[in-house]
C-alpha positions in Angstrom: -41.2 29.2 -16.1 -41.2 27.6 -12.3 -38.5 25.4 -11.3 -40.2 21.6 -11.8 -39.1 18.1 -10.6 -38.2 15.3 -12.8 -41.6 13.2 -11.7 -43.5 16.2 -12.9 -41.4 16.9 -16.1 -42.4 13.0 -16.8 -45.8 13.4 -16.2 -45.8 16.3 -18.8 -44.5 14.4 -21.2 -46.8 11.8 -20.7 -50.0 13.7 -20.8 -48.1 15.1 -24.2 -47.8 12.0 -25.9 -51.1 10.9 -24.6 -52.5 14.1 -26.0 -53.7 15.5 -23.2 -53.3 19.1 -23.4 -55.3 20.2 -20.3 -52.9 21.3 -17.9 -53.1 22.2 -14.0 -53.5 25.8 -12.9 -50.9 27.5 -11.9 -50.8 27.6 -7.9 -49.5 30.6 -6.4 -46.8 30.1 -3.4 -48.0 30.9 0.1 -46.8 33.6 2.0 -44.7 33.0 4.6 -46.5 32.8 8.2 -45.6 36.4 10.4 -43.5 35.1 13.6 -45.6 34.4 16.7 -43.5 35.6 19.3 -40.6 37.8 18.5 -38.1 37.4 21.2 -36.3 40.1 22.7 -32.4 39.4 23.4 -32.6 39.3 26.9 -35.7 36.9 26.2 -33.4 34.8 23.8 -30.2 34.8 26.5 -32.3 33.1 29.2 -34.0 30.8 26.9 -30.1 29.5 25.8 -29.4 29.4 29.3 -32.4 26.9 30.5 -31.8 24.7 27.6 -27.9 24.5 28.8 -29.0 24.2 32.1 -31.7 21.3 31.1 -28.8 19.4 29.2 -26.6 19.2 31.9 -29.0 18.1 34.6 -30.5 15.7 31.9 -26.6 14.6 31.4 -26.2 13.9 35.1 -29.1 12.3 35.6 -28.3 10.0 32.6 -25.0 9.1 34.5 -26.5 8.5 37.7 -29.0 5.9 36.3 -26.4 4.1 34.3 -24.2 3.8 37.3 -21.0 5.8 36.3 -21.0 8.3 38.8 -22.7 7.6 42.2 -24.6 9.8 44.8 -23.0 10.9 47.9 -24.8 9.1 50.8 
């Protein structure tokens, strides 16, 4: 028997007390979707490097906007 939540058990108990014997049809769980674009190790490395550089650039822009650091003139 699949795991049921507390709410479902409470509803089942209410149905039994009310005399309603019709149960819900069992729904089969969906199979997980296949991965869209599997990445090679080289692509994963490049993606990680791009994300790291993006975080660094955004951090520097925030510091410039917040006047924590100044641009050389």
